[in-house]
N, C-alpha and C positions, 0 to 999 in steps of 0.2 A: 743688274738686278735680276733675280730669279723669280719666275712666276710660280705660284703654288697652283698645282693642278688638282682640282677636286673631281673625283669620279662622278659621272653622270647620275649613277644610282643614289648618290648622296643627296640629290635634289628631293627624293622621296623622304629622306630623313628630315631635312629642313622643313619641308611642307608639313609633315606630320607634327613636328614640334610646334610650328606656327599655328596649326589647328588647335593645339591645346591652349594657346594664348587667347584665341577667339572663344574657346569654351569657357575660359575664365570670365571673359566679358559677358557671355551669355548668362552665366550664373549671376553676375552683378545686376544685369538688366532684369532678370527674372525676379530677383529679390525685391526690386522696386515695386512691382505689382502686388506682391504679397504684403509688403510694408504698407502700401496705400490701403489695401483691403482691411488690414488689421488696425489701421489708425495709429501705428507706432511712429512716433516722431523721432527725427534725428536729434541727438546722437545715440539714442537708445539702441543697443545692439539686438536685444531680444525682448519679447513680451515677458515681463517678469512674473513671478508666481502671484504677486498681488494683483497684477493686471488680469491674469487669467481667472483668479478667484472671484473677482468682481464682475467679470463678463459673463454673458449668457448667450445661448443659442448660436446664431451665425457668427456673431462677433467673437465669441470664444473659439469657435472652430477656425476663424480667420487668423486669430493670434497664434493658435497652435500650429497651423500650417506655415505661418511666417517663421516660427521657430524652427520648424522642420526644414524649410528652404534655407535658412541661415546655417543650420547645422550641416546640410548637404554641401553648401558652399565652403564652410569651414573645413570639412573633411577633404574636399577637393584641394583647398589651399595647403593643407597639411601634407598632402602627397605630391602635389604638382611639381614642386621644385626638383625633388629627387628623381621623379619620373622623366621630366624634361631632360635632365642631365644624362640619365640612363639611355634615353632614346638617342641622344647625340653621340655619346661615347660608344655604346654598343653598335651604333650605326656606322662607325668607322670601319669595322670589320664585317658586320652583318647588316648591311643597309636594308635589304628587303625584309628580313626577319624582324629587325628593329621597327621598321615602319608598320608592318602588319600588326605587331604587338601594340605599338603606340596607337594605331587606329582602333584596335579592339579595346584598349584601355579607355580611350576617349568616348567611344560609343557606350561602353559600360557605365562610364561616369554620367552620361546623359540619362541612361535608364535608371541609375541610382537616384539622381536628383528628381526626376519626374515621379519615380515610384515613391520616394520619401514623402512627397506632397500629395499623394492620392487620398482623397476624402474617405474612400471606402476601406482603407487599411489602418487599423489602430496601432498605436505604438511605433509608428514609422516603419512598420514591417514591409511596406511596399518597396523600400530601398533594396531589399534582398534580391530583387530581379537584376540589379546592377552589380551584385557582389562578384561576378567574374572579373571585375577590374583587378582584384587581388591576384588572380592567376596571371594576368597580363603583366602586372607590376612585378611579381616575383620572376617571371620570365625575363623581363627587361633587366632586373637586377642581376640575374644569373648570367645573362649574356654580357653584361658590363664586366662582371667579375672574371668571366672566362676570357674576355678580350684582354684583360690585364695579365692573366696567367699566360696566355699565348705570347704576349709581348716579352714576358720574362724568360720564357723557355727558348 
């Protein structure tokens, strides 16, 4: 039986990918507090337009922020799978670069989620502080594609 030898630097890649799993858990836990403050019962996913129309003051804002937290989590989930794969695949040839971009992506996603739920930013514009995640994501996709090209050449 032959042992598979994994380079030591790949530990960074695995740790970075694992951190994104905990980031997903963080999103889920965070939404729970927004759900409670908004009084939105399970299985309702969002505060619906009728709920918002009938709410006033702090309750209305709590419902709005719950929707923002849900949307930030939804956006995270829409991107997480492909990013996790990109970190792992690009990390085969570029472990340090992949890990650095993965950490940058994760930190940007935290800034995105926290910014999205800022009370002082209307229209969810606080999320823009985390928009560099797109650059890290594009970098990871590019490294993944380049890894494939290098293997073919």
